SEFIBA-954446 format. One record per residue: residue number from 1; x, y, z of N, C-alpha, C in turn; residue in one letter. Coordinates in nm, 4 decimals, decimal comma. Each point is the difference from the previous one (the first is absolute). Example, Ala and Ser with C-alpha at 12.3 -4.5 7.8 and 13.67 -1.06 7.14 Angstrom:
# residues 2
1|1,3190|-0,5690|0,7800|-0,0890|0,1190|0,0000|0,0900|0,1200|0,0000|A
2|-0,0350|0,1050|-0,0720|0,0820|0,1190|0,0060|-0,0770|0,1090|0,0730|S
***
This chain:
# residues 233
1|-3,1597|18,4579|-8,2138|-0,1944|0,0907|0,0114|0,0233|0,0676|0,1293|M
2|-0,0497|0,0819|-0,0356|0,0051|0,0601|0,1699|-0,1127|-0,0567|0,1282|P
3|0,0458|0,0376|0,1021|-0,0359|-0,0788|0,1264|-0,1716|0,0701|0,0098|D
4|-0,0395|0,0916|-0,0239|-0,1608|0,0314|-0,0259|-0,0896|0,1317|-0,1317|Y
5|-0,0544|-0,0440|0,0585|-0,0327|0,0972|-0,1129|-0,1579|0,0634|0,0425|S
6|0,0432|0,1659|-0,0087|-0,0775|0,0956|0,1205|-0,1352|0,0282|-0,1843|L
7|-0,1276|0,0183|0,0683|-0,0950|0,0849|-0,0770|-0,0117|0,0707|0,0412|Y
8|-0,0002|0,1275|0,0072|-0,0221|0,1841|0,0609|0,0146|0,0911|-0,1145|Y
9|-0,1222|0,0763|0,0918|0,0149|0,1547|-0,1169|0,2364|0,0433|0,0103|W
10|-0,0335|0,0769|-0,0933|0,1443|0,0531|0,0034|0,0231|0,1492|0,1420|P
11|-0,0099|-0,0433|0,0974|-0,0619|0,0960|0,0955|0,0889|-0,0242|0,1442|L
12|0,0290|0,0739|0,1066|0,1029|-0,0583|0,1282|-0,0960|-0,0123|0,1055|P
13|-0,1600|-0,0321|-0,1144|-0,0992|0,0018|0,1692|-0,0436|-0,1833|0,0341|F
14|-0,0851|-0,0616|0,0150|0,0429|-0,1241|0,0648|0,1083|-0,1084|-0,0637|R
15|-0,0297|0,0412|-0,1306|0,1132|-0,0681|-0,0345|0,2098|-0,0030|0,0532|G
16|-0,0137|0,1232|0,0528|0,1076|-0,0253|0,0280|0,0612|-0,0663|0,1078|Q
17|-0,0892|-0,0112|0,0526|0,0236|-0,0937|0,1622|0,0814|-0,1156|-0,0255|F
18|-0,0536|-0,0548|-0,1278|0,0042|-0,1161|-0,0107|0,1186|0,0118|-0,1360|V
19|0,0748|0,1109|-0,0035|0,0990|-0,0006|-0,1159|0,0869|0,0110|0,0891|R
20|-0,0390|0,0769|0,2029|0,1105|0,0272|0,0453|0,0494|-0,1767|0,0791|A
21|-0,1073|-0,0631|0,0296|0,1072|-0,0916|0,0327|-0,0031|-0,0776|-0,0675|V
22|-0,0039|-0,0461|-0,1544|0,0966|-0,0286|-0,0960|0,1307|0,0488|-0,0238|L
23|-0,0114|0,1017|0,0243|0,1302|0,0938|-0,0172|0,0931|-0,0917|0,1165|A
24|-0,0403|0,0233|0,1136|0,0291|0,0040|0,1850|0,0536|-0,1580|-0,0301|H
25|-0,0340|-0,0599|-0,0403|0,0459|-0,1050|-0,0679|0,0576|-0,1185|-0,1200|V
26|0,0869|0,0911|-0,0506|0,0235|-0,0031|-0,1207|-0,0295|-0,0700|-0,1298|G
27|-0,1569|-0,0242|0,0018|-0,0885|-0,1086|-0,0581|0,0116|0,1107|-0,1725|A
28|-0,0231|-0,0678|-0,0811|-0,0313|0,0440|-0,1666|-0,1471|0,0596|0,0108|T
29|-0,0307|-0,0061|-0,0507|-0,1633|0,0483|-0,0655|-0,0237|0,0499|-0,1760|W
30|-0,1083|-0,0214|-0,0345|0,0017|0,0944|-0,1800|-0,2101|0,0604|0,0912|D
31|0,0384|0,0391|-0,0615|-0,1281|0,1036|0,0066|-0,0598|0,0393|-0,1470|E
32|-0,1752|0,0264|-0,0043|-0,0746|-0,0055|-0,1017|-0,0331|0,1464|-0,0746|Y
33|-0,0545|-0,0173|-0,0570|-0,0677|0,1684|-0,0737|-0,0825|-0,0047|0,0070|D
34|-0,1140|0,1270|-0,0473|-0,1484|0,0193|0,0905|-0,0570|-0,0776|-0,0526|F
35|0,0029|-0,0746|-0,1872|-0,0845|-0,0408|-0,0316|0,0303|-0,1396|0,0570|E
36|0,0845|-0,0585|0,0513|0,0281|-0,1302|0,0234|-0,1096|-0,0139|0,1143|A
37|0,1089|0,0843|0,1254|-0,1664|0,0275|0,1284|-0,1024|0,0284|0,0060|I
38|-0,0242|0,0783|-0,1193|-0,1771|0,0136|-0,0659|-0,0637|-0,0980|0,0071|G
39|0,1062|-0,1107|-0,1143|-0,0285|-0,1181|-0,0095|-0,0990|-0,0690|0,1416|A
40|0,1743|-0,0695|0,0355|-0,0004|-0,0555|0,0842|-0,1696|0,0449|0,1399|L
41|-0,0448|0,1103|0,0281|-0,0590|0,0077|0,0987|-0,1129|0,0211|-0,0465|K
42|-0,0941|0,0086|-0,1727|-0,1046|-0,0441|-0,0383|-0,0372|-0,1371|-0,0373|G
43|0,0691|-0,0813|-0,0105|-0,0165|-0,1160|0,0018|-0,1148|-0,0445|0,0932|K
44|-0,0806|-0,1373|-0,0299|-0,0737|-0,0575|0,1263|0,0953|-0,0383|0,1157|P
45|-0,0654|-0,0715|0,1254|0,1303|-0,0139|0,0845|0,0472|-0,1584|-0,0242|P
46|-0,1064|-0,1020|-0,0269|0,0422|-0,1112|-0,0727|0,1109|0,0086|-0,0618|A
47|0,0355|0,1197|-0,0848|0,1261|-0,0107|-0,0863|0,1229|0,0844|0,0138|D
48|-0,0189|0,0286|0,1709|0,1099|0,1494|0,0242|0,0845|-0,1276|0,0534|Q
49|0,1958|0,0226|0,0602|0,0224|-0,0709|0,0248|-0,0475|0,0119|0,1900|P
50|-0,0056|0,0937|0,0477|-0,1245|-0,0036|0,0868|-0,0607|0,0891|-0,0371|V
51|-0,1824|-0,0538|0,0671|-0,0519|0,1201|0,0308|0,0212|0,1259|0,0540|P
52|0,0048|0,0925|-0,0771|0,0008|0,1899|0,0648|-0,0844|0,0364|-0,0562|H
53|-0,0788|0,1185|0,0732|-0,0023|0,1309|-0,0937|0,1357|0,0861|-0,0466|M
54|0,0331|0,0182|0,0480|0,1568|0,0607|-0,0541|0,1502|-0,0396|0,0466|G
55|0,1022|0,0833|-0,0698|0,1109|-0,0177|0,0805|0,0037|0,0786|0,1081|P
56|0,1217|-0,0420|0,0514|0,1382|-0,0476|-0,0630|-0,0168|-0,1294|0,0365|P
57|0,0224|-0,1049|-0,0954|-0,0122|-0,1723|-0,0095|0,0839|-0,0353|-0,0255|V
58|0,1637|-0,0969|0,0842|0,0772|-0,1076|-0,0043|0,0178|-0,0966|-0,0048|L
59|0,0345|-0,0264|-0,1120|0,0354|-0,1378|-0,0599|0,1611|-0,0656|0,0379|V
60|-0,0041|-0,0631|0,1048|0,1372|-0,0858|0,0255|0,0402|-0,0899|-0,0970|D
61|0,1271|0,0353|-0,0806|0,0137|-0,1070|-0,1132|0,0179|-0,1178|0,0429|R
62|0,0353|-0,0200|0,1355|0,0798|-0,1042|0,0227|-0,0537|-0,1334|0,0531|N
63|-0,1357|0,0816|0,0583|-0,0850|-0,0741|0,0479|-0,1196|-0,0584|-0,0533|T
64|-0,0365|0,1821|-0,0689|-0,0894|-0,0352|-0,1235|-0,1637|0,0175|0,0742|G
65|0,0322|0,0880|0,1386|-0,0939|0,0538|0,1029|-0,0280|0,1101|-0,0727|I
66|-0,1070|0,0588|0,0242|-0,0776|0,1664|-0,0609|-0,0847|0,0568|0,1012|S
67|0,0061|0,0895|0,0848|-0,0077|0,0517|0,0778|-0,0386|0,1675|-0,0143|L
68|-0,0949|0,0596|0,0013|-0,0551|0,1607|0,0085|-0,0706|0,0127|0,1444|S
69|0,0468|0,2005|0,0334|-0,0363|0,0225|0,1163|0,1500|0,0017|0,0569|Q
70|-0,0007|0,0996|0,0264|0,1423|0,0409|0,0132|0,0190|-0,0094|0,1603|M
71|-0,0441|-0,0124|0,1212|0,0108|-0,0931|0,1016|-0,0113|-0,1683|-0,0262|P
72|-0,0240|-0,0563|-0,0896|0,0170|-0,1220|0,0239|0,0773|-0,0543|-0,0652|A
73|0,0862|0,1348|-0,1252|0,1312|-0,0097|-0,0988|0,1057|-0,0154|0,0881|I
74|0,0277|0,1207|0,1300|0,1240|0,0029|0,0513|-0,0679|-0,0554|0,1184|L
75|-0,0795|-0,1005|0,0743|-0,0031|-0,0902|0,0505|0,0634|-0,1351|-0,0447|G
76|-0,0219|-0,0440|-0,1446|0,0472|-0,0491|-0,0003|0,2131|-0,0183|-0,0597|Y
77|0,0115|0,1599|-0,0741|0,1644|-0,0273|0,0176|0,0465|-0,0076|0,1414|L
78|-0,0367|0,0668|0,0875|0,0246|0,0349|0,0810|0,0582|-0,1657|0,0924|G
79|-0,1266|-0,0548|0,0152|0,0530|-0,1790|0,0673|0,0610|-0,0364|-0,1247|R
80|0,0359|-0,0373|-0,1234|0,0656|-0,0778|-0,0986|0,1291|0,0877|0,0371|K
81|0,0470|0,0956|0,0220|0,1156|0,1075|-0,0392|0,0338|-0,0180|0,1463|H
82|-0,0527|-0,0585|0,1721|0,0915|0,0916|0,0785|-0,0537|0,0758|0,0395|G
83|-0,1465|0,1161|-0,0233|0,0540|0,1607|0,0448|-0,0852|0,0230|0,1131|L
84|-0,0752|-0,1303|0,0142|-0,0913|-0,0375|0,1268|0,0160|-0,1212|0,0984|I
85|0,0333|0,0633|0,1011|0,0380|-0,1414|0,0966|-0,0878|-0,0899|0,0531|T
86|0,0160|-0,1322|0,0057|-0,0656|-0,0653|0,0902|-0,1072|0,0062|0,1291|D
87|0,0741|0,0878|-0,0143|-0,0834|0,0652|0,1565|-0,1257|0,0312|-0,0578|D
88|-0,1355|-0,0428|0,0801|-0,1758|0,0069|-0,0756|-0,0213|0,1529|0,0918|N
89|0,0590|0,0815|0,1054|0,0139|0,1158|0,0270|0,0083|0,1333|-0,0812|V
90|0,1626|-0,0750|-0,0982|0,0463|0,0512|-0,0808|-0,0930|0,0609|-0,1347|H
91|0,0050|-0,1649|-0,0276|-0,1132|0,0018|-0,1327|-0,1765|0,0753|-0,0075|H
92|-0,0519|-0,0121|0,1227|-0,1129|0,0376|0,0018|0,0761|0,2141|-0,0055|A
93|0,0357|0,0198|0,0513|0,0738|0,1094|-0,0015|0,0420|0,0835|-0,1391|L
94|0,1206|-0,0869|-0,0756|-0,0374|0,0208|-0,1338|-0,1375|0,0275|-0,0903|T
95|-0,0319|-0,1196|0,0202|-0,1099|0,0568|-0,0848|-0,1138|0,0836|0,0348|D
96|0,0051|0,0106|0,1261|-0,0575|0,1816|0,0631|0,0491|0,0565|-0,0601|K
97|0,1129|0,0715|-0,0144|0,0737|0,1103|-0,0399|-0,0050|-0,0067|-0,1693|I
98|-0,0274|-0,0911|-0,0455|-0,0416|-0,0560|-0,1420|-0,1528|0,0485|-0,0566|V
99|-0,0854|-0,0154|0,0687|-0,1182|0,0420|0,0215|-0,0298|0,1523|0,0518|A
100|0,0191|0,0654|0,0771|0,0566|0,1079|0,0206|0,0473|0,0615|-0,1763|D
101|0,0624|0,0103|0,0057|0,0822|0,0315|-0,1047|-0,0783|-0,0162|-0,1435|A
102|-0,1015|-0,1110|-0,0279|-0,0791|-0,0303|-0,0957|-0,0541|0,1377|0,0413|N
103|-0,0586|0,0241|0,1420|-0,1830|0,0845|0,0121|0,0656|0,1180|-0,0387|D
104|0,1415|0,0734|0,0316|0,0153|0,1130|-0,0076|0,0410|0,0335|-0,1545|V
105|0,0357|-0,0859|-0,1040|-0,0441|0,0190|-0,1111|-0,1356|0,0065|-0,0405|L
106|-0,0737|-0,1090|0,0562|-0,1555|0,0501|-0,0462|-0,0315|0,1159|0,0683|Y
107|0,0361|0,0400|0,0893|-0,0709|0,1608|0,0486|0,0691|0,1201|-0,0707|E
108|0,1384|-0,0190|-0,0248|0,0512|0,1041|-0,0574|-0,0723|0,0501|-0,1346|I
109|-0,0004|-0,1046|-0,0588|-0,0883|0,0439|-0,1320|-0,1344|-0,0436|-0,0295|T
110|-0,0499|0,0312|0,1441|-0,1298|0,0239|0,0538|-0,0902|-0,1054|-0,0843|L
111|0,0248|-0,1443|0,0758|-0,0217|-0,1094|-0,0468|0,0249|-0,0548|-0,1838|Y
112|0,0772|-0,0244|-0,0040|0,0739|0,0074|-0,1264|-0,1075|0,0936|-0,1140|N
113|0,0105|0,0947|0,0020|-0,0483|0,0883|-0,1054|-0,1752|0,0547|0,0092|G
114|-0,0050|-0,0614|0,0429|-0,2267|0,0176|0,0060|-0,0630|0,1608|0,0363|A
115|0,1068|0,0205|0,1095|-0,0185|0,1495|0,0032|0,1159|0,1089|-0,0371|Q
116|0,0295|0,1206|-0,0164|0,1150|0,0834|-0,0272|0,0155|0,1105|0,1083|M
117|0,1127|0,0380|0,0439|0,0290|0,0823|0,1143|-0,0401|0,1234|-0,0724|W
118|-0,0486|0,0343|0,1121|0,0046|0,1907|0,0041|0,0414|0,0440|0,1398|T
119|0,0348|0,1128|-0,0021|0,0670|0,0960|0,1123|-0,1157|-0,0421|0,1028|K
120|-0,0716|-0,0222|0,0118|-0,1177|-0,0062|0,1708|0,0733|-0,1498|0,0392|E
121|-0,0399|-0,0809|-0,1220|0,0032|-0,1555|0,0593|0,1469|-0,0786|0,0548|S
122|0,1563|0,1286|-0,0645|0,1016|-0,0576|0,0164|0,0188|0,0514|0,0920|W
123|-0,0535|0,1529|0,0940|0,0077|0,0599|0,1030|-0,0248|-0,0978|0,1080|H
124|-0,1528|-0,0672|-0,0598|-0,0490|-0,0780|0,1124|0,0845|-0,0849|0,0590|D
125|0,0487|-0,0900|-0,1482|0,0455|-0,1329|0,0304|0,1861|-0,0290|0,0809|F
126|0,0590|0,1841|-0,0104|0,0859|-0,0628|0,0939|0,0153|-0,0095|0,1455|Q
127|-0,0741|0,0261|0,1057|-0,0094|-0,0797|0,0984|0,0096|-0,1892|-0,0023|P
128|-0,0487|-0,0581|-0,1218|-0,0005|-0,0988|-0,0127|0,1330|-0,0600|-0,0631|R
129|0,0678|0,0847|-0,0991|0,0939|0,0208|-0,0534|0,0913|-0,0610|0,1569|L
130|0,0270|0,1317|0,0651|0,1449|-0,0312|0,0979|-0,0707|-0,1111|0,1073|K
131|-0,1332|-0,0393|-0,0172|0,0634|-0,0897|0,1131|-0,0245|-0,1100|-0,0505|R
132|-0,0005|-0,0919|-0,0976|0,1237|-0,0690|-0,1179|0,0905|0,0124|0,0100|W
133|0,0678|0,1233|-0,0013|0,2235|0,0116|0,0263|-0,0320|-0,0744|0,1368|M
134|-0,0680|0,0520|0,0890|0,0161|0,0145|0,1257|0,0137|-0,1709|0,0361|V
135|-0,0718|-0,0620|-0,0059|-0,0528|-0,1180|-0,0556|0,1439|-0,1138|0,0210|M
136|0,0511|0,0056|-0,1140|0,1051|-0,0526|-0,0418|0,1248|0,0797|0,0313|F
137|0,0198|0,0772|0,1027|0,0603|0,1303|0,0646|0,0001|-0,1113|0,1395|E
138|-0,1234|-0,0286|0,0458|0,0165|-0,0633|0,1186|0,0324|-0,1038|-0,0109|E
139|-0,0121|-0,1046|-0,1076|0,0110|-0,1650|-0,0114|0,1352|0,0157|0,0032|T
140|0,1149|0,0993|-0,0873|0,1588|0,0003|0,0185|0,0408|-0,0472|0,1116|G
141|-0,0840|0,1211|0,0976|0,0530|0,0586|0,1248|-0,0320|-0,0864|0,0684|R
142|-0,0928|-0,0937|0,0562|0,0555|-0,1272|0,0819|0,0563|-0,1161|-0,0574|R
143|0,0716|0,0295|-0,0787|0,0942|-0,0855|-0,0429|0,1223|0,0254|-0,0196|H
144|-0,0177|0,0547|0,0681|0,1490|0,1309|0,0509|0,0543|0,0568|-0,1322|G
145|-0,0716|0,0579|-0,0953|0,0827|0,0330|-0,1787|-0,0158|0,1293|0,0948|M
146|0,0878|0,1227|-0,0816|0,0427|0,1203|0,0058|0,0152|0,0718|-0,1721|T
147|-0,0080|0,0492|0,0138|0,0821|0,0890|-0,1806|0,0894|-0,0428|-0,0451|A
148|0,0734|-0,0088|0,0816|0,1327|-0,0739|-0,0063|0,0441|-0,1356|-0,0177|R
149|-0,0542|-0,0919|0,0913|-0,0187|-0,0942|-0,0121|-0,0631|-0,1118|0,0537|E
150|-0,0290|-0,1035|-0,0348|-0,1458|-0,0945|0,0344|-0,0372|0,0238|-0,1179|G
151|-0,1052|-0,1260|0,0214|-0,0467|-0,0771|-0,1192|-0,1729|0,0125|0,0581|F
152|-0,0639|0,0088|-0,0458|-0,1506|0,0130|0,0448|-0,0926|-0,0952|0,0796|L
153|0,0566|-0,1333|-0,0059|-0,0538|-0,0514|0,0858|0,1045|-0,0721|0,0590|L
154|0,0641|0,0324|0,0576|0,1571|-0,0562|0,0521|0,0618|-0,1314|-0,0395|G
155|0,0122|0,0197|-0,1102|0,1344|-0,1126|-0,0474|0,1085|0,0674|0,0012|T
156|0,1397|-0,1053|-0,0680|0,1397|0,0643|-0,0872|0,0061|0,0224|-0,0968|N
157|-0,1464|0,0096|-0,0647|-0,0087|0,0078|-0,1293|-0,0575|0,0009|-0,0448|E
158|0,0107|0,1523|-0,1515|-0,1398|-0,0402|-0,0378|-0,0729|-0,0867|-0,0143|P
159|-0,1260|0,0190|0,0178|-0,1485|-0,0844|-0,0982|-0,0688|0,0259|-0,0142|G
160|-0,0817|-0,0475|-0,0594|-0,1787|0,0665|-0,0984|-0,0788|0,0891|0,0635|I
161|0,0604|-0,0121|0,1824|-0,1039|0,1593|0,0286|0,1129|0,0985|-0,0798|A
162|0,0935|0,0191|0,0573|0,0674|0,1093|-0,0975|0,0129|0,0401|-0,1313|D
163|0,0184|-0,0800|-0,0540|-0,0042|0,0516|-0,1707|-0,1481|0,0419|-0,0004|L
164|-0,1212|-0,1040|0,0652|-0,1331|0,0637|-0,0491|0,0213|0,1631|0,0263|A
165|0,0920|0,0364|0,1634|-0,0335|0,1799|0,0335|0,0271|0,0581|-0,0757|T
166|0,1897|-0,0826|-0,0489|0,0658|0,1450|-0,0801|-0,1103|0,0213|-0,1236|N
167|-0,0310|-0,1100|-0,0694|-0,1214|-0,0128|-0,0957|-0,1256|0,1307|0,0453|I
168|-0,0167|-0,0069|0,0501|-0,1141|0,0473|0,0937|0,0297|0,1266|-0,0461|L
169|0,0287|0,0664|0,1212|0,0529|0,1325|0,0214|0,1537|0,0561|-0,0619|W
170|0,0456|-0,0678|-0,0524|0,1172|0,0453|-0,0689|-0,0196|0,0482|-0,1289|G
171|-0,0906|-0,0719|-0,0244|-0,0552|-0,0334|-0,1779|-0,1041|0,1622|-0,0220|T
172|-0,0507|0,0038|0,1272|-0,1675|0,0529|0,0126|0,1261|0,1587|-0,0008|M
173|0,0754|0,0489|0,1083|0,0798|0,1022|0,0163|0,0441|0,0232|-0,1128|T
174|0,0807|-0,0758|-0,1112|0,0607|-0,0003|-0,0697|-0,0137|0,0918|-0,0947|A
175|-0,1601|-0,0862|-0,0300|-0,0689|0,0578|-0,1121|-0,1089|0,1379|-0,0296|K
176|0,0022|-0,0134|0,1840|-0,0499|0,1052|0,0238|0,0232|0,1199|0,1173|L
177|0,1245|0,0237|-0,0520|0,1087|0,0979|0,0852|-0,0560|0,1287|0,1239|P
178|-0,0932|-0,0020|0,0126|-0,1227|0,1182|0,0709|-0,0100|-0,1334|0,1369|P
179|-0,0195|-0,1469|-0,0072|-0,0382|-0,0751|0,1310|0,1135|0,0127|0,0713|L
180|0,1610|0,0206|-0,0590|0,1309|-0,0648|0,0701|0,0073|0,1062|0,1423|R
181|-0,0775|0,0952|0,0219|0,0698|0,0741|0,0872|-0,1418|-0,0578|0,1059|P
182|-0,0948|-0,0320|-0,0300|-0,1204|-0,0595|0,0624|0,0828|-0,1425|0,0830|L
183|0,0937|-0,0519|-0,0869|-0,0390|-0,1680|0,0154|0,1414|0,0474|0,1456|L
184|0,0383|0,1156|-0,0618|0,1790|-0,0421|0,0785|-0,0182|0,1054|0,1542|E
185|-0,1199|0,0454|-0,0523|-0,0549|0,0760|0,1923|-0,0435|-0,0682|0,0864|E
186|-0,1215|-0,0709|-0,1063|-0,0956|-0,0959|0,0977|0,0869|-0,1509|0,0263|T
187|0,0522|-0,0681|-0,0829|0,1257|-0,1740|0,0141|0,0955|0,0400|-0,0423|A
188|0,0650|0,0635|0,0739|0,1921|0,0087|-0,0467|-0,0043|-0,1407|-0,0500|P
189|0,0332|-0,1381|0,1244|0,0053|-0,0856|-0,0292|-0,0211|-0,0443|-0,1064|A
190|-0,1456|-0,0002|-0,0415|0,0083|-0,0609|-0,1581|0,0426|0,0812|-0,0255|I
191|0,0419|0,1301|-0,0759|0,0477|0,0833|-0,0591|0,1231|-0,0875|-0,0010|A
192|0,0629|0,0192|0,1177|0,1257|-0,0974|-0,0002|-0,0170|-0,1698|-0,0903|G
193|-0,0430|-0,0383|0,0671|-0,0024|-0,1183|-0,1054|-0,0133|0,0114|-0,1457|L
194|-0,0988|0,0246|0,0036|-0,0251|0,0516|-0,1859|0,1004|0,0811|-0,0496|S
195|0,0815|-0,0220|0,0492|0,1511|0,1304|-0,0539|0,1122|-0,1176|-0,0191|D
196|-0,0107|-0,0426|0,1427|0,0752|-0,1433|-0,0025|0,0063|-0,1545|-0,1157|R
197|-0,1326|-0,0268|-0,0009|-0,0398|-0,0954|-0,0437|0,0412|0,0365|-0,1959|I
198|-0,0811|0,1133|-0,0249|0,0377|0,1080|-0,1313|0,1659|-0,0413|-0,0336|G
199|0,0805|0,0317|0,0749|0,1243|0,0099|0,0246|0,1139|-0,1413|-0,0675|A
200|-0,0557|-0,0423|0,0176|0,0115|-0,1989|-0,0408|0,0764|-0,0076|-0,1475|L
201|0,0512|-0,0559|-0,0664|0,0388|-0,0249|-0,0575|-0,0884|-0,0219|-0,1688|P
202|-0,0803|-0,0830|0,0251|-0,0746|-0,0571|-0,0331|-0,1711|0,0640|-0,0433|Q
203|-0,0446|0,1053|0,1144|-0,0987|0,1166|-0,0013|0,0828|0,0918|-0,0757|Q
204|0,1196|-0,0207|0,0052|0,0202|0,1618|-0,0731|0,0117|-0,0344|-0,1613|V
205|0,0664|-0,0986|-0,0106|-0,0023|-0,0212|-0,1689|-0,1767|-0,0406|-0,0221|E
206|-0,0660|-0,0531|0,1078|-0,2166|-0,0068|-0,0849|-0,0384|0,0969|0,0291|L
207|0,0548|0,1389|0,0404|-0,0106|0,1057|0,0721|0,0004|0,0722|-0,1401|C
208|0,1453|-0,0396|-0,0017|0,0171|0,0702|-0,1644|-0,0571|-0,0037|-0,1328|G
209|0,0216|-0,1428|-0,0220|-0,1144|-0,0613|-0,1154|-0,1249|0,0525|-0,0310|K
210|-0,0898|0,0087|0,1544|-0,1169|0,0354|0,0035|-0,0145|0,1306|0,0180|S
211|0,1342|0,1537|-0,0163|-0,0152|0,0736|-0,0193|-0,0683|0,0407|-0,1852|D
212|0,1472|-0,0581|-0,0154|0,0337|-0,0345|-0,2074|-0,1003|0,0109|-0,0748|A
213|-0,0703|-0,1165|0,0917|-0,1174|-0,0795|-0,0353|-0,1579|0,0896|-0,0220|A
214|0,0339|0,0413|0,1238|-0,1911|0,0512|0,0462|0,0464|0,1422|-0,0152|Y
215|0,0423|0,0449|0,0522|0,0415|0,1666|0,0359|-0,0633|0,0308|0,1185|G
216|-0,0534|0,1180|0,0311|-0,0526|0,0482|0,1139|-0,1822|-0,0726|0,0122|D
217|0,0039|-0,1035|-0,0598|-0,1302|-0,0510|0,0179|-0,0135|-0,0716|0,1351|L
218|-0,1219|-0,0293|0,0468|-0,0197|-0,0746|0,1879|-0,1605|-0,1117|-0,0438|Y
219|-0,0406|0,0787|-0,0330|-0,1459|-0,1280|0,0012|-0,0885|0,0602|-0,1269|C
220|0,0682|0,1137|-0,0634|-0,0445|0,0236|-0,1779|-0,1876|-0,0033|0,0278|A
221|-0,0104|0,0959|-0,1546|-0,1620|0,0444|-0,0012|-0,0649|0,0939|0,0652|G
222|-0,0682|0,0219|0,0269|-0,0993|0,0767|0,0330|0,0199|0,0650|0,1144|Q
223|0,0254|-0,1129|0,1071|0,0001|-0,0582|0,1340|0,1587|0,1374|0,0477|I
224|0,0987|-0,0026|-0,0455|0,1199|-0,0168|-0,0402|-0,0109|0,2052|0,0177|E
225|-0,0463|-0,0212|-0,1342|-0,0470|0,2101|-0,0196|-0,0501|0,0233|0,0901|A
226|-0,0755|-0,0505|0,1204|-0,0808|0,0585|0,0907|0,0580|0,0558|0,0741|S
227|0,0915|-0,1526|0,0664|0,1467|-0,0029|0,0787|0,0579|0,1245|-0,0149|L
228|0,0170|0,0259|-0,0975|0,1226|0,0762|-0,0679|-0,0052|0,1770|0,0225|R
229|-0,2109|-0,0093|-0,0314|-0,0458|0,1327|0,0264|0,0214|0,0316|0,1348|M
230|-0,0510|-0,0254|0,0322|-0,0274|-0,0266|0,1972|0,1628|-0,0146|0,1214|V
231|0,1036|-0,0169|-0,1061|0,0924|0,0347|0,0533|0,1042|0,0869|-0,0737|L
232|-0,0908|0,0752|-0,0878|0,0615|0,1112|-0,1229|0,1060|-0,0023|-0,0666|N
233|0,0088|-0,1358|-0,0002|0,1291|-0,0521|-0,1347|-0,0303|0,0160|-0,1196|L
***
């Protein structure tokens, strides 16, 4: 029996944060198809393993615990697998980084696809996107991180904050390549951290599997089509 079960669409978006942590700790997990995810999502809350509006949902097969919401799942996995220290400040800063990452995803998809990007709205968003990059960069700088060494919160080993940062910026710029030069110019240490975390063997293997399974997809649907349109992809 696998250690975990993950319900998430076949995309390298929010669910990829969970996959990255599971891969990093050497856990095994299974995933489900569209039909099973849709069926679980459509059940009354009383019949769901954890009441939720949508995936990701993670089931810990060893404890029976089920969780939804990407930040909550990463917090649980981080505490369970020692990727968040016992220090309260580090714990809170980790939660903050994951929440920021979740907010960036919300904004890059224009509120989960509630609207579509146009050339004008994408142009207007650029200062805000750069500010997000600078916020991550400044966090690393305050903890002694550079492009070549160190980790986001000053730990000796990569933790949840580093894995989340890589999946956020590394995946985004890999799937939407015109954003990579912007990241390198605006947040060079974050670009370097993403490269270093992405080069870890577990992450290389995960990325290979994801690329084989999902191709160039990022967030899918009309919102991805509008992103690719404004980026001339």
